N, C-alpha and C positions, 0 to 999 in steps of 0.2 A: 332800723331794718328797712332796706329798700325793697319796695314791691312794685310790680307792674299790675295795674288794675284796668281791666277791659270790660266793656259792655258789648257783648256779641249781638249783632243785628240779624245774622243769618243771610240767606240769599237776597241779592239786590239786582234789580233791572234798571237800566237807564239808557238814554240816548248815547250814541257813540260819536265822538268827535273825529274819529279816523275815517269811517266809511259813511258817516252822516245818517246811519240808521236810527230808527226810533225803537226804544225798548228792546234792543238786541244786544247790548253790552251786559254780560251776565257774570256775576261773581258773588263774593261774600264780603261783608264789612263789619267793622267793630270800632267803637270809640275808645281810645286809650286816654284815661284820666291822668295816669302817670306811667312811665315806662323806664326801665333801666337800659342803658346803651347795649349791654350784653344781650338782653332779651330782644331788642330790635334787630341787632345783628343776626340773631338766630331766626327771626321772622323773615328778614329779606332773603336769607339763605333757604327759605321755603316758598319764595315767590310772592311775599307780601311787600307792600310799600305804603308810605304814609303821605297824606296831604293835610297839613295842620295836625290836628289830633285824630283825624279819621284814617284808619288803616284798612286796606282793601287787598283782595287777592282775586284775580280773574279765574273763572272756570274755563280753562282753555279748550275743554272738550265741547263746550256749548256756546261760548261767546262768539260774536261775529268776527272779531279781530284778536286772535290769540296773543297774549303778552308773555314774553320770555325774559326772565331776569338776565341782565347782561353785565359782565364785569371785565375789567382790563387788569392784567398783571402789570402793574406800573414799573416793576423792576426789570421786566423784559420788553417793555414798550420801545418801539423803534419809530423814529420820525419818518414820515413819508415826504415826498417832494412837495406836495401841496401844503403840508404842515410847515415846512421850512419856508415856503413862499409867504405864508401868512405871517410868520414870525419876522421875516425880513421886511415885510411891508410895515409892520408895527415899528420895528427898530429904525427904519428909514424915516418914518414920520417923527419919531422921538428925536432923531438926530438933527433934522433940518426943518421940521414942521411942514414939509411939502407933501402933497398928495400926488400919486401917480396919475398918468393921463387918463386912465380908465376909472379912477376912483370916484369921480363925480357922477359918472353914469351909473356905476354900481350903487352908490348911495341913493340916487334918485329912484332907481328901479326897486330897491328894497323897501323904501318907505312909501311907495305909491301903490303897491299891489296889496290886495286883501289876502292875508295869509290863510291857508287851509287849517281847519280844526278850531272849533269854538272851545273857549275856556282852556286853551293850550298855549304854553309858552313857545314863542317862535324863535328859533335859532337861525340867525342870518350868517351865512358864510359865502365863500366865493363860488360855491356850486349852486346856490339858491337858498331856499328856506326849508328848514326842518322843524319838527315840533317835539317838545319834551312833554312828559306825561303830567297831566293834572286831572283830577277827578273831583266831582262835587260830592260832599257827604250828604246822605239822606236827611230829610227834615225830621229828625227824631229828638224829642225833648231830652235834655241831659238831666241826670239825677243829681241831687244836691248832696255832694260828698265832701266831708271835711277831711282833706288829706292829712293836714297837720295833726288833727285829733287822732286819726287812725294810726298814723306813724307813731305817735306818742304812746298809744295804747299797746303797740306791738314792738316797742323799741328794744325789748329784752330778747327778741328772737335772734336767730342766727342770720348772718348776711347771706344774700343770694349766692355769692361766690362759693359758699361752703355747702350749699344744698346739693344733694345727689342729683345727677342728671344734667348738670351744667357741662356742656361739651364744647370742645373746639370745633370749628367748622370742618366738615369732611373734606379730605383730599382724595379724590378718586385716583386709583392706580392708573387709570387711563390718562388722567390729566398729567400725572408725573411723567409718564412715558411720552406723551405728546409734547410736553415742555422740552424734554431733552432732544427731540427731533423737530422742533417747531420750524426751524429755519428751512427745513426741506419739505414740510407738509402743509403749512398754513399759507393762505393766499395773501397775507398782509405783509410778509417780509419783502425785502428789497428784491430778492430773486424773482418773485412772482408778482411784483407790484404792477398794478394797472395805471399807476401815475405816469409812467413813461415807457419808452421802449425797453425790451429786455436787454440785458448786457450782451455785447457781441460774443460770439462763440470763441473758443480758445484759438481756433485756426485763424480767425480774422485778427486777433490780437498779435499772434505770432507773425503774421504777414506784415503788420504795421511795424513791429519791432525790427524785423529784418530790413525793411525799407529804410528805417531810421539809421540803423547801423551801417547800411550801405552808403548813405549820404555822408555820414561822419567819416567813413573810410575814404570816400572820394575827395573830401576836403583835407585829408591828411590828419584828421583828428583822431585821438584815441577813442576806442569804443567805450562809451559810458552809458550805463543803463540806470535810468532814474528810478529810485525806489519810492513808489507812492505810499502814503501813510496807510497802515492797515486799518481795518474797520474798528479795531480796538482803540485807535488813535483819533477817531472821528469825534467831533464836538458832541457833548452830551446835551440833553434837553435843557438842563440848567444853564449851560454855557450859551446855548442859542438864545434862551429867553432873557438872560441877564447880561446883555452885551452893551450896557449903557456906558457912555463916556462922560467925563466931567464937563465937557463943553457942549453936550447935547442941548438942543433948544428946549425940549420938554423933559419932564421927569414923570415916570409912571410909578406910583407907590401903592402899597396894599396895606389894608388894616383888617385883621381877623378879629372879630368881636363876638362875644356870646350874645344870644338873642335876648337875654334878660339882664344884661349889664347896663351900667350907667352910660357907657359910651354909646350903646345902641339907641337909647332914648334921647341922648344929646344930639345924635345925627338923624333922628327920625324925620324932622321936617325936610331934610335934604333927600333921604331915601324915598320918602313917600311922594315927593314932588317928581323925582325921577321915574318912579313907578307909574304915576299918572301920565306923564309924557310918553312913556313907552307904550302904555295901554292905549292911549288915544291915537298915536301916530302909527304904531305897528299893527295893533289889533283893530283899529278903527272902532273901538268900543267906548262907551261913556266910562269915565274912570270910577273905580270902586271907592266907596267911602273909606276913611282911614281905618275904621273899625274892621271892615272887611279885609283890608290889606293886612292888618295885624293878625286876624284870624287865619289868614292864608299863609303868610310868610314869616310871622314872628312867633306865634304861639306854637309850642312844641311840647309833646308829652315827655320828651327825653330829659332826664334829670342830669344836671352837670355833675360829673364825678371826676375826681382828680387823684387817682392812685399814684403811689410813688414811682411805679414803673410805667406810667402812662405818658402821653404826650404833654408838653409843657402847659397848654391851656386846658387839658382835660378832654373827656369825652362828652359829647352833647351836640347841640345845634348852634350853628354860627353863621354870620354873614361875613363874606370876604368882600370888602369894599375896594373898588378901583378908583384911584385919584390921579387924574392927569393934571400935574402941578397941584393946584388947590381945588380943582373942580371934580366932583363926583361924577363918573361917567358910566359906572356899571356896578352891579351887586350880584354876587353868587351866593345862593343859599345852600348850605351844605350841612351834613351830619358827619361828625367824626366819631367812628365806632371802633371797637377793639381790633377789627381786622381790615377796616376800609375807611375811605372817605366816600360818602354817598351823596351824589349830586341831587338836589331837590328842585332847584329852579334858578333861572338866570334872567336878569333884565338889564337894559342898558340904555344909554342916550342914543336915540335914532340919528343924531347928527354925526355919530361916529360909526355908522354901519359899514362904511368903507374899510374899516379895520378888521372886519370879520370877527367881531368880539365873541360870538357864540363859540366858534371853534377855538379861538385863542383862549377863552376861559377854560375849556376842557384841558388844553395843554398845561395851563397854569395849575389846574387842580391835580393833574397827574404829577406835576413837579412837587406840589404840596405833599402828595402821598410819598414820593421818593424821599423828601426831606424828613417826614415823620417816621418812615421806615428805618432811617439811619439811627433813630432814637428808640423806636419800638419796632423791632424786626417783624413781628406778626402783622403789623399794620402796613400791608403792601398792595392792597387792591383798590381800584377805582370803580365804583358802581355807578352806572349810567341810567339806572331805572329799568325800563323795559325796551326790548328789541321787538318791533312789530313788523315782521316781514311782509305781511299782507298789505301794509301801508307803505308805498314806495318812499314817501317823504320821511319815514322813520328809519330807513335803512342806513342813514348816515352814521348811526351809532356803531354799526358793524365795521366801519372803516378804520377804527383804531386797531393797530396790531396787538397781538397777544390778548385777544378778546375771547371770552368764554360764555356759553349759554348754559342755563340751568335746566336739567331734564325735569319736566313737570311731574314725572312719576317716581323716578328713583332718587331725585334731588342730588344728582351728581353733575359735575361740571365737564363741559365738552368744548374743544376749540371750535370757534365759528369758522368753518372751512367751506370751500366751494361745494363739497359733498353735502353738507347740511343745507346750504342755500338751495341746491337743486331739489332736495327733499321737500323743503318748504315751498318751493315753486309748484311742486306736484300736489302737495297737500298741506294746507296752512297749519294743521295740528300735527305735531311730531313728538314721539318719545325718542330722545337723543341717545339714550343708553341702549346699545344693540344687544346686550345680554338680557334675554327674556326672563332670566331667573333673578336678575338684580332687583332688589326691593328697597324701599325706604327704610333705612336702618333705625329711624325714629318713629316708625309706624305706630299709630295709636290703635289699640284693640279694645274690644268691649271689656276685657278683663282689666284694663287700665283705668276704668271709671272710678274705682274706689278712692284713688289718690288725687283726683282732680280737686283743686282748691277753689272753694266758693266763698265769696265775701257776702255775709248775710246781714250785717248791720254796720253802723258807723265805727264800730270798735273791734269787730271780731270776724274771723274766717274759720271755716271748718273744711275737713275733707268730705268728699261726696258721700262716703259711707256713713259718716257721722250725721250728715244732713238728712240722709234717708231714714236713719233711725229716729231722728227727732221728728221728722215730718209724718212718720207713721202714727205718732200719737197726736190725734186731732187737737187735744187740749194744749199740748205743748206747741203745736203748730200755730194755733191762734195766739197763744201767749207770745211767741217769738215772731209773729207776723210773717210766717212762711207758709201759709195755707195755699192749697192749689197745686197745680201741676208742678212736677219737679224738673220739667224741661229736659227729660232724659235724652230724647232724640237730638235736640239742639246742642246739648253738651257733647254728645258723641260726634256730631258733625264738626263742632268747634275743635275737639281733640284731634280729629283726623287732619284738619287743616293746619293747626299749629304744631302738631307732633307731640309725642309723649313727654319729652323733657319739659317743654314749655307749658303743657297742660298741667303738669305737676308742680310748676314753679310760679306761673302767673295766677292772678286772682280773677276768677270769672264772677262778674257782678251779678248777684242774685238777691236784689233788695226790692 
């Protein structure tokens, strides 16, 4: 029986790496000892995110820099001109090994400047540097839990997939309507793109056509109208990215490996050396010890699961390693979940900054989603972590087309439009769902307390109502080592943050 076991810490305050404020970043956190991919999918669809085993959710009404979960619909993603430019730069380098005339300057400027944001991954691209989300877990001692013994003691239980309350992610009616008209309403499609000039109006096109026909007639040639390829005939992302030729000077290969596999530990010396180089030259920080590196980027609470109808490698945490010929030049840390690929972190060799590897990796991860969706149709989203509009260097995440933000109150998805950007300019906290009556369909109420699951010792768990009955008897409480407060207020707070289905499915650690 697969369980998610969490130790809820409650409200947390810390310094903010975005505005550099002290004790102004506010949210709640919990340590996940083990977690099913399904439960983590549902958590990130409620604004949670993990860093190692630590899961956190910002209180957007109080924190200095509100965090909004952002995702991209990979099946409706459209390449921008800047994306094509980055891919072409990579393909040109692979083809002849030469750098463009501006590449050396770009590489020098990227590795010489101190990036903004402490303890944050820096994404270098052709527009400057952005930062991806990283947060440090509070210094709370972990409890000694024997997960194998607990699983063995409860192996006769039903699987999580059969428990009531397991739901597919919500699809907001507004999102469906917006999807169908996105080409006309969103700012990221080619019609409204800011990457270049708007297409000429119909009148200008007609004038050029008439001039061309007139020239052909003057030369005594028959009038021929060239039919340009339709948008449906344009090259796909996969075709752009995989434009390798047999005679290319360099080969770029990828290895997707699970974080607990033999292959991971076989390549650990290489990946750790690359991480140290990245940390030293990009962050200008002393490198973390190998143990800290493993805690941050290898250790994950997600259990590897391989259902028959799932992706070939299963659901869980993976490293996607980039090899230029035989040299490791980049590593993307990702989670593959039932409905998405979630980007966790990315680091690379600073010698190859001129290739805009941060942006290039995002495109590769979108391609991965598209490939997985061909096998698992529900797995069609690319999660980029948090969109932080109040931090200009974090706005790069909103430049991917077909992007959506999660409403922090109704937990519905809304296209990242110019209208939403203007609202965030005016007020950094926003409820994106305009319907004042729309509520969280998984809202946790006081009446839902009785069914919250509590892990009370190394081999058993009970529902909250059973726990209360046991703790009311002082003798039984002492015998079962559950004397003291029942943490009622903390459990209610936890339930409201994770939602009713998860509160009734995950195990709240009470030992």
